[in-house]
N, C-alpha and C positions, 0 to 999 in steps of 0.2 A: 375408451379411456385408459390410459398407462397406469402403472403401478403407482408413481408417486402423486398422480391427480387423485387417486381414489386412496392413498394413505392420508392426504390433506382434505379431501372431502368423502369421505365413505358413506354410503348408506347404512352400512350396518358394523357395530363393533362388538368384539366378542373381548370378555376380560378374564383372562387367565388367572386363577388365584385370587380372585375375588373377596374381598372380607365384608362381611355384613354389618363390621362396624368401621362408620364412616371418618372416627376419630384416628385410625390404622392409616399408614401409607397406601395398604393392599383394600383398604375401603375408598379411600380418595377417587380415584378414577371415576367409578359407576356415579358417586356421590356430584361429582362435578360435572359431568357430562348432562345429568338430570336438572341440576342448578343453572346451568348456562344455555339450556334450552334446545340441546341435540335435539331433532327430530327425527332422526334414524331409530333403527333397532337397537337394544344394548341387550347384549345376551353374558351374563355374568358366569364362569364355571367355577364351580367349587363342589367337592364331591362331600361335604359336610352342612352343607345348606341345601334347603328346597327353595326358600325365595332369599332376596334380597331387596328390601323394601318391598315397592308394589310389584318388581320383575320376579319372574320365574330362574331359577338357578340349575345349572344342568350340570350333572357330574363329571363328564368330562368331554373331551373335544368332540368326539366322535358322536356323543348325544345332541349336539347343536342341530336345530332344526333347518338351517340353511348354511352356507359358505359365506364367513362373514369378509367383508372387505377387508378389515384391518383388524389385528389384535393386540392388545395390550398383555404383555407375558409380565407378570408379577413375581414369578416363580424366581428363586435363587440360582445363581450359577451353575450350581451341581444339577439342577433338574430343569432348566431353561430350555437347553437344547433337545429335551424329549418332546416339550411341548412345540417348539419350532418345527421338527420332523413333523408331528402328526399336523400341524397346520400349513405345513406345505404340502403333503399328501392330500389335504382335501381342497387346494387349489385357492388358498387366501394369499392374498396379493401382497401383503406388508405385514410384519410385525415388528412392533415396538418392544425392546428388552428394556427393562428398567435395572436389572440386576447389574450390581458391581461385582468385583472379584474376577477381572479377566486380563487384558496385558498390562494395565496399570498396577498390578499386581506381583508381575513377574513370570517366571516360566511357567509355574504351573497355571497362572493366569492366562499363558497365551495360548497352553494346548487346550484349553475349555473354550478359548475365543475360535481356534482353528474346528474346534468340534461343533458350535455356532454354526459356521460358515457352510460345512459340509452338511449340516440337517438342514440349513434354509434350501439349499439347492437353488430353484430359479426365483424362488419367494424372496422379496426384497426386507432388508432388516434395515431399521433406524435404531442407532445403539451399539452395542449395549453400554451400561452404564449412564445411562440419556436418563432426562425427567420426562421426554415426552416432546408433543408439540401442542400448538394452540393455534386453531384458526378463528381469529375473531370475527373475520368477514361473514363467515358462515354459520358461525355461533357452533362451534366444533372444539371441544377440550379434550386431548388427548394425553393428558397430565396428571403427575400427582405434585405438582408443584402447589406448596403452601399458600404462594401470591394469590391462586384462585379462590381463597378465601372471601377475597373482594366481591362486592356485589354486581358490578359493572365496569366495563373497559371503555373508553373511548376508541371508536373505531375509525380508521384511516389509511393512510397510505404508504407506510413503513414498515416493509418487511424485516425480518430478525432473525441470521440463524448465528448461534452460536457453538462454539465447541465444549461449552460449558453448561451445565445442567443450573446450577444456582446462579449462573448471570443470568439465564433466559426470565426466571423469577425476579432477578432485580429488575431489568428493563422494564419487565410485565408492569410491577407495581410503581417503579418511579414514572414509566409514560402516565401511567393512569392519574396519578398524582399531580402530572404538571398539564393535564389535557392534552398529552400528545397521542394521536392517536395512531394504532398499529394495525397492520393487517395479519400477516401470520408470525409465528414464532417458533423455530423448530431449533431443538436442540441435538448436534449432532454425535457432539462426545467422543467414544472409542470410534466410530466409521469403520466398522468390521465391512460395511458395505456402502450404504448412502453416505454422501460426504458434502461438503460444503460447496463442491463446484456441481453437485446434482442439484441442489436447492436454489444457487444463483440462476441456473439454466431455467431450471422452472418459474422460477417469479420475475425473468425477465420476461416471461410470455403471461403473465399473472394481470389481467387489466384492472385488479382492485389495489395492486401494488406498485407507487412510483419511485420509490427509493430502496435501495437493500443494503442493510447495517448489519457488518459482521464483527462476531467476537474469534479471534483467531488465535490459536494457542501455535499450530504450525500448518502448514499446506501442502497435503500429502502428494499431490499428484500435481505438479506445476502447469503441464501441458493443457489439463483438463479445467485446471483454475482459469488458466488465461484465457483459454477459449470460452468460458461462460462467463467473464467479466466483459469480454469485448462483445458478446452478445449482447448484455443488459445495456452495454455503453451505448452501442448502434440502434437500441430499442428506446433510447433516451432514458433509459432508468440508471441514475449514478448508484453506486457502490460505496459503502464508507466503511473503513473495516479499523478496529481498534487490535493491534496486535502485540500481546504480551511477549516477555521475555526479550525487552529492550538492553538488557542489560547484561545478557548471556556473551560470554568471550567469543570474541571472531573465530575464524580459522587462523591457526598458526601459518606465520609464514614459515617456508621451508627453504627456499634460495633466492625468492623476490621480494621486492618491497610491497608488490601488489596485494600479497595475504594480507597481511598487517594492515593496509587501507581499506581492505573490503570486507568488513566483518558479517558474520551472518544476518544481522540486523537491517544493515545496509544494502544487501540482498534485498530483503523485501521491501526496501524503498524503492529499489531500483525496480523490481516486481511490479510492485500497484503502481508506481507511476507510469510505466509503460501500458499498462491495461486501462488507464484511468481509473484507477481505484483513489478514492481521498482518504489518505490515512489520518485517523482520528490522534492527537497527540495526547489526550488523557479521557479518561474513563466518560466524563461528564460529557466530552464532543460526540461520543458515540450517538447521543439522543440530539443535543443540540445543532449538530450540521445536518442531520437528516430532518429534523421538523424544518430546517430553512430551506431546505433543498425540494421537500415536499409540495412547497408552495407553487414550485413553476416557474417562478420568475426568475428572469436572466439578468444579470450583471453584466453589463456592456463597459463597465470602466470603473477606475478604482476613486470617484470623486465621492466623499460621501456626505451630505447633511444631517447635523447633530441638533435635533430640536428637544429642548431642555427646558425643566421650569426649576434645576437647581444646578449650580456653577459649576460644584466640586464634580458632580457626577458626570456632566459634561466633558469635564477636562479629565476624568480617568477614561473614557471613552475616546476621547481625541487623542490622547498619548498613547495608547495600545494599538489604535489603529495606525499613526505615523509608524511606529515601531514595525510593523507590516507593509510599510511602503506604501500606506491608502493616504489620499490627498484630503483635508478636509478645507478648503477654500471659503473664501467670504460671498457672500450671494452676489451676484452680477446687478449690473446697476438697476434693471429691470426687475429682478425677483426683489431687491431691496426696496424699491418703491413698493410694490405689490406688498409686500410686508408690513411697512410703512403705515399703509392704507389701513390695517388693520389695527392699528393701536390708537385708544382712545383716552390713554393717558401716558404717562413716564414711567411706568411700572413695567416695560420691556424694551428689551434689547434686540432689535431685530435685523440690524445690519451687518452684521458679523457672526462666524461660525465656530463654537458653539452657539445655535441662536437661541436665547433665553427668554422664553416667553412665562414669567414667573406665577403668572395665574392662570396659566393652562389647564390646570388638574381641576378649577373651580369655573371655567369657563368653555365648555366644549365648542362654542361657534369661533372663538379665536383659535382653538385648537385644529379644529376643520380648515379654516380659512389659511392657516401657517403650513399647514400638512399639503394642503392644495396647490401651494405658491411653491412650496419647494419639491413637490412631485413634478410640476410643468416647468421647471425651471432647466434650460439647458447646462445649466452648471455644475447638476447632479447626475449623479448614476444609482443612488440609492439614498435610503433615508433609516436612520437610527433615533427613534421617539423615546425618550427617558422619562420614564413615570417617577417623581419625585414622591413626598409623604404626603403633598397636596392631594395626590390621587387619590390617597385613603378615605378620603370622604367620602368621593362618588365612583368609585370604579367602575359602574355598570356605564354612567354618562361618558366617563372618557375612553372605554372601551367599545362604545357604538360610536362615539367621533371617529374614533379611527379606522373601525371596520367601514362604515359609511364611507372614506375616502380610499379603500382598496379598488373598487372599480376603475377609478379615474386613471388608474397608470400600473403597466407592467414592473414596473421599477422593485426591486426589494424594499419593503418595509420590513423593519423588527423593532423590538423595546426591550430596553435594559431597565429594570425595576430596581430602582436605588434602596428604598427599604427594604426590610425582610417581609413580604408580602407574598408569599406563594402564591394565596389564593387569587391575587391579580393576576401574576403570571399566569395561571391556568386558565383564566377566564379571556386573556386577550388571546394565548394558544389556540382556544375553542372558537375564537371568533376569526382565526384566521392570520393573525399577526404574531408569530414566534416571539416568545419571550423570555429574557435570560436574567439570571440573579448575578451575573458577573460581567463586566465590561469587555474580560477578555473572550468571553463566548460570541458577543458580536462578530469580534475580528476573526474570527476561527470561521464562523458560521459565512460572512462575506468570502474569506478568502477561498472557502472551497466553493463558494458560489463562482466566484471569479474563474477560478481553474477548471470546473465542469465545463463552462462555457467556451473554454478555450482548446481542450483535447480533442483530438483528431485522432482515430484508430490509427495503427501503425499499418504502413503498405510491407508485407515482408520481401523479402529478397528471396529469388527462386530458390530451392534447393541446390546445394552444392556438388552431390554424387556422392561416390564412395570414396573412403579414404585413400590415400596415396601413402607409399611408402618412403622413407626418408633413409636411404640407402640401409644398414643393417644397426643403426645406431640406437642406442639405448642410455636411459639414465641422463646425468647432465650432458649437455654439448659445452664445447670452450665459444667463446665469443666468436669466432671467425664461424663458426660451423653454423651458430644461432642467426647470423646474419644472412648466411647464405640460404638457408630455411628463408627467412622473412623476403628476401630478394626473388626468391622461386614464386611466390606469392604475391609478388609485387610491391611490396615496398621497398621504397629508393636506403640503400645504404651507402656510408660514408666510402669513400675510395681508401684501401688499405693493402698492405702486404704482410704475410707471415716470415718471419726471419728468427735466426736462431744465433747469430753473431753480431758481434760489432758491426764490423764489414758490412754485413748483409742489410745490417739497421741500418747504414752510409746510404747505400746505393739506394734502399727503398725511399728514403728521404729526398735525395736527388731526384728520384722518377716523379713524387708524388709534386715536389716542387712545394716552397714557402715553407711555414712552419708547421709541423705536426705533432702527434701526437703519440707516446710509446708507451705499450700497455703489456704486460704479462699476459701469456696465455694458460688458461688451467679450466679444466672443465668440473674442479671440485672448488675452486677459490673464486666467488661470485662476484664478491664487495671489494673487487680489487685495491679500492684506494684506500681500504682501512687498513692495509698491509704493506703500504708502500708500492703498490703495483701499477701506478698511472702517473705520467709525467706529461704535461703540456707545454708548449710554445717552445718546441726544439726544432732545430736545423739539421742539415747534414752534418754540421760541424761539431756538433755537440751529442747528437743521438747516442752516437757509440759508446761514449765515456759513461753515457747515462743508461744504458745499459746495462754496462758493467756494476755499476753502482744497485740498480734494481735489483739486481740479482742476488746479490750480499743483503739489500734492505730486506727483501722478502723471505730470504733463508732466516736473517734473522728473526724475524715476526712468527713462520711457520716450521721452521725448522727443515724446509723443501726448498732446493734452487730449482726457479723455472728454468727448464729447456726452450722453450718456446716464448715469442714475443711477437705483437701486433705492432707497426708503424703504421699508422691512420692519419688521413689530411685531418688537418685540423678547422673546423666549421667555426667560422668566425660572424658572430652577431646572430639574429635571429632568438626564436623565444624556445624555451628547453622545455617540454612536455614529456610526461610518461604515458607510455601505452601497454598495458597488460591485462592478463586474462586471470579470471579467478573461477573457481569451481567448486560448487558445496551443495549440498541437498536439493536445494533451488532450482540448480542449474548450472549453466557456463556464462560468465559475464565476461563483457570488456570493461576494461577501467580506464578513464582517459583523466590526466590531471596535471597541474604544474609539476615538472621535472626535476631532474639533477639530483646532487646530493642532498637538497633540503626538502625533496620530495614526501618523505614521512613528516619532517616539521610541520610543513602547510597543511596538509591533507587537502588541499584544494583539487579535489575528485568528484567526478561524476562516474556511475554504472550504468550500463545497459546490458539485460539478459539477453541472449539469443534464441528467438523461437525457436521452438522444435513440435514437428508435427510426427505424422505417420510417416514420413519420408526422411526423417532426421532433423538435424540441427540445420538452421538458416543462418546464414551473414546478416548482418545491418545493411540497411538500406542507406543511401547517400542523406536522405533528409533526417534519419536517426544520428548518421555521424556528426552531420552540422549541428543538431541539436545539443550533443554532448559536448561542443566546442562551446556553444553558446550560455550551455550550464554554469561555466567554469566563472567564479568569481574574476579570474584574470584576464577570461574574454576581453575585456576593452585592449589588453597588451596586442592582442591577434589583431584586433579592430581600429589600430590607428590612433592609439591613446595619445593625448596629447601632443600631437603632429609627430610622432610615430610612425615610420611607415606601416603600411598595412600588411598584412601576413599573408602568405599564400595559403589560405585557408581552403579552396579548391584541393590543393596536393595534399592537405593534411586530412581532407574528409575521404579522398582517395585512399590511402594508408589506411585508415580506419576500417574502412570497409575491406580491403585487402587485408588487415590483420584479422577482422573478422571472420572472413573467408576462409583463412588458415585454421582457425579454431573449428570452424564448423567441418571442415571437409576432415581432419585429421582426427578430431571426434575423441574420444576417451584415451588416444595414445598421447595426444599433447597433455601432459600434466599440469607444466607451468610453461609461462611464455611472458616476456616482457622486453620493451625497448624504453631503455632510460640513460641517456635522455633521445629522444627523436625532436632532432632542431628542425624548427619551421621558419623557414627564411622568408624574406620580402616577398612579396605578390610578383608571381610570374619566376620566381626560383628554385621552387621545391621544396621537399624535406628530406631530411638525410637521419636514417637511424646510424647512432654514433656507438649506442652500444647495445649487449642483447644478452638474456637469458631463455634458456629452453632445456625444459625437462623434457624426457619421452619415456612413455611407460614401455 
């Protein structure tokens, strides 16, 4: 048995610094272990007590009669490391350190935390600054959370890993009140050793856990987090994460648009999406979504039947589903006929959606018949049942009627409880029907079920090998140098010539033929159009004079007259996109979006993080590059919108893959990189990088 398995299911527990007063924090762990049925050995340690309740109390760790599997350390930060060192010396598998006063308090706390790491040696540490863990599956509570004052908790298939101790207690009590069964809850907090990824990896193998819920403050090790989440996905165990910090400022853009459009929170969106993690948008979603996923039912489409006994509530659900692009079609002819056959009077409206069965709360036979007809219907992929005020009269009859229909189909079934009746919601949830107090929760749950059913673990591109050098350049490259680098890695670039004089510009335009673009060349001024450094639609006859004028315009704006210019073929037609690189603590991401001068205005972008393993960064595969293009709201412009010629998507995919390979191969040397715009021409005509930014370390 490994250390994490022993931590979650110990046969013996030492409680270091235990108090004989169960009202104190230090007295709770022993009291809770006994209260909630721990069957193993409990060994309190306190030199001032001979017994704690009916348990013998030991003077010190050396006096313990056996090596504990796990120890709960209740000492303050100034002494906790001493206990940890003794426990490690005795061979204890893991210690839970509850004390605060570590890195969260500043420099002195960071010193204490390092002291704790050194004291632990090979022994695993949960915490510090943790509230502990709760294993409901095996009746093991290694925690001081006051939520454990409750007498009992529903046991189920949802595992929780939280980087906040207080949130662990909140979820434990909220789930119990709603009849939601949990398996394990772990508070990782400061994560001096064990972290989110360790427990995601463990719960992926836990037969009692079907869904993993995460409360995330930060991901400290993105590569391990990615591997653990993909392991859970391959094991068929969805991961749902609520990430705080959505309003934090994104990384500041240095010289490219990309930084401004790829803030830190969007990087988390990209990471979660790539590893199949469903992001909870509200704290309530962190229970609502897992309870729906834990049913194991599959949502194969987006057509939803709404069975209601109250018209207004039916409209609420229908409207919110519509906003999320779900469909609520009327019943097909055969289903409508089956529903009409149930009607014995004029009180029900059974041939439209929402399907209004006014007396369903009082007529379980009518409710059963309607549910079975809708589940059997080929017109629907899921069913939402609305419990109105009439259901308050006989909640058990209604809950039993719904439960009786569950074996008839594998389609998702959930309930929206319209009156304030939390006891009915809990009753339905315990009966296997996820019940929600908000119409929006039904939508969030169905949307998550739909996404989980369509996630495919990515196939990583092969490693790209060691980084190459690009001459001796450092800092910002000028546009010509940037595009030379892009071309070296296989990104096609527009034809161009570097010039210094009007005569050279005229000769270059003559050689390129047709209309051309004139640009100033500078490694320090990258947003050239802002200072008059770009002119389009020029010819060999006009480009020389325009160069002279451009030199004066740029000098007026910047105080510096440019000496070098770029004459470039003018790309006509096609769709302008932006392709950029962004780095932050989570990793390296490629950004694709609607490009040109309006890139930051529209912000129609998508991100993909480059995978990283022990061999280093890897580029994106073609499937992920194509998925990026299809993510864009403006994807129809590439796909032949309203008779528009289809764009050369294959060439765009090649360019994205090449750009990501460049980012992977250059690694940390490539600080920033951006192509804006990259023109995607008609099918078969390729793509062209028309501008470029590169910053090298």
